[in-house]
N, C-alpha and C positions, 0 to 999 in steps of 0.2 A: 465413471465423474461429469458429473451435468453443471450449467451454469442454469440459476434460478430460470422461471417459464418468463418472467414478465422482463427479462432482459431483452434489447431490442436484438433486430434477426445484424448477423454479423459482427457480433458481441462476445468476446472480444474479436477486436480485427483481423483480419487474416495472417497479417507478415506479423501477430507475436508469436512468438517463441515459450516454450514449453518454461513455468518455473521451475529455474534451479539455479542455489547459492546461498551467499551469505548476503542478507540487505538489512540495514537499519531504516526505522521507522520510528516518527516522531510520537510518541503518546502525553497522555494528563498523569495519568498514576502508576504507581509505585509500593505496592504491585501491578501488572496490568490488570484491567478490564474487559470485555469483550467489546465496551462503549470503546475502549481506546482504539477497535477495528471497525471500524465503521466508515462505509463511503458514505460522500456528497449525498449522491441519490435517496440513502438510508439515514439521513440525518437533515434531509428536505431540503438542502440548501442548492444554490447553481441552478434553480430551476433555468435558467436558458444556455444552461451547456450544455457539450455535448451529451448527449445521455448515452454515450459508451464510457465516454471518459468519466461521470459521476458515478459511475459504477464500479471503477478501481480503485484503487488506495496507494498512496503516494509511498514511496519505500526506493530506499537509498541506495548504490551497490559500495561509497564508501562513507564510513564512519563522517570525516570532515565534511560533507556535502548536508548530512544533515545539521551537522552542527550549526554551520550555515546558516542553511535554514532556519533552526530555528532561534537564531540571533534575529534574522533579517524579519525574522513573523512571529515572535512569543505567543502570541494565541493561538500557536497547533498543540502547543505542548511545554513542558519545562521538563522532561524527559528523555533522553534516546533506550530505544533497543532494538539490539540484536535475532536475525532468526536466520533459521536456514530455510529455501524453500527447497520445496522439490516435486514431480512431475503431479505429485496427488495434490497440490496445493492450488493449481490452475495455472494460465498464463500469464507470462511479462512484455513488458515491451518497453523499449530505453525510445519515447518520442526522440532524439535527437537535435538538433538544433542549438546548443547552448557547450558548453562544459559540461553543466554539474551532471552527475551519475545517479539522478531524478528516473524513475522508471517507473510501470504505470504497474499494478498487479490484478489482476484480476479472479479471482478467489472462485473457488468448486461452492454447489450448492451444500451446505449440513458441513461445513470441513471448521474446526473448530483454530482461528486463524490467529489467534492468540500462542497457540500451541510450544511452536518451538522458538517464541520469544523472551527477553527478556530486558529486564534494564542494565545498561552497565551502568555501573556504579560511577561515581567520580567525570560523568559527562556534564 
């Protein structure tokens, strides 16, 4: 597996880890669409942000943290999706520094990012 050719050298960072485990993502649609899994780079946003972080996707390892973020920032989406990441999905890194389970996910090129995700009803 590899990352897109246009990613910066050293991205994902060397201290990232193999993707592994249950995660939650705030999405806009139910059913989930490919557009729910686009990075800030792919959306043309946050041009002045760290180029590697712009290529990651935000996920959470706790559903309660995803719910909290959705309440704080409703524009992110109205639904919470749950999915399981495996080694074939890429790398992840918890940036640390806060109590949130927010995690960066750098997906490999060509994978179906939404494949293991489903919207959690009632969230």
